[in-house]
C-alpha positions in Angstrom: 3.2 82.1 -29.1 5.8 84.7 -30.1 8.8 82.3 -30.5 8.8 78.5 -31.0 11.7 76.5 -29.6 13.8 75.1 -32.4 12.9 77.8 -34.9 15.5 79.8 -36.8 16.3 83.1 -35.1 15.4 86.2 -37.2 14.4 88.8 -34.6 15.1 90.3 -31.2 12.3 91.5 -28.9 11.9 94.2 -26.3 8.7 94.1 -24.1 7.0 97.5 -24.4 4.0 96.5 -22.3 2.6 93.3 -20.7 4.5 90.2 -19.8 5.8 87.1 -21.6 6.8 83.7 -20.2 9.8 81.8 -21.5 9.3 78.0 -21.7 11.6 75.1 -22.6 11.1 71.5 -23.5 13.7 69.5 -21.6 14.4 65.8 -22.1 16.1 65.8 -18.7 13.0 66.8 -16.8 10.7 63.9 -15.8 7.2 64.6 -17.0 4.3 62.5 -18.2 4.3 64.2 -21.6 7.7 64.5 -23.3 6.5 67.7 -25.1 5.5 69.4 -21.8 7.3 72.7 -21.3 8.7 74.1 -18.1 8.7 77.9 -17.4 12.2 79.2 -16.9 11.7 83.0 -16.8 9.4 85.9 -17.4 10.0 89.3 -19.0 8.1 92.5 -18.3 8.2 96.1 -19.7 11.7 97.1 -20.5 13.1 93.6 -20.6 14.2 91.7 -23.7 14.4 88.2 -25.1 15.5 86.5 -28.3 19.1 87.5 -28.1 20.5 84.0 -27.3 19.9 82.5 -30.7 21.0 85.7 -32.6 24.3 85.8 -30.8 25.0 82.0 -31.1 23.5 81.6 -34.6 21.7 78.5 -33.2 17.9 77.7 -33.3 15.7 79.1 -30.6 16.5 77.4 -27.3 13.1 78.2 -25.8 9.5 79.2 -26.7 8.1 82.5 -25.6 4.4 83.1 -24.9 2.4 86.2 -24.2 0.8 86.4 -20.8 -2.3 88.3 -21.6 -2.0 91.4 -23.9 1.7 92.1 -24.8 3.3 94.7 -27.0 6.9 94.2 -28.2 9.4 96.1 -30.2 10.8 93.7 -32.8 14.2 94.2 -34.3 15.6 92.1 -37.2 19.0 90.5 -37.0 20.7 93.2 -39.1 19.5 96.0 -36.8 20.4 93.9 -33.7 24.0 93.5 -35.0 24.2 97.2 -35.9 22.9 98.2 -32.4 25.3 96.0 -30.6 28.4 96.8 -32.7 31.5 96.3 -30.5 29.3 95.0 -27.6 28.7 91.8 -29.5 31.7 90.2 -27.8 30.3 91.0 -24.4 27.0 89.4 -25.3 28.9 86.3 -26.6 30.7 86.0 -23.2 27.3 86.4 -21.4 25.8 83.6 -23.4 28.1 81.1 -21.5 26.6 82.4 -18.3 23.0 81.8 -19.7 23.9 78.3 -20.7 25.4 77.6 -17.3 22.2 78.7 -15.6 20.1 76.4 -17.8 22.5 73.5 -17.2 22.0 74.2 -13.4 18.2 74.0 -13.9 18.0 71.1 -16.2 21.2 69.1 -15.7 22.4 69.2 -19.4 23.0 71.6 -22.2 22.0 69.0 -24.8 18.6 70.6 -25.3 20.3 74.0 -26.0 22.6 72.5 -28.5 20.0 70.4 -30.3 16.6 71.9 -29.3 14.7 70.2 -32.1 15.8 66.6 -31.3 
């Protein structure tokens, strides 16, 4: 596991090689095991993940797992903020779109707001 849902956000990741899967625990999805995760996305070489929690200053909304061998560039929050600079406002606007997509999939944003509960 690279990221655990509910953890504090301290880094941003860019996939250099391999593939990762992004999984979320959702209380709105009917499953036998309440802790079962549902795959919501995958990232491959050149794609990134971990920005949602850094931009919103909230705990991680999802867990991320390596699919086989993966190599990622890891950037701490200070470097992430320096890199984005004035683009941070654009990222914050895009976060609303990400949340809308997850609400469409899972029916509620409650798990995004309080992922540890």
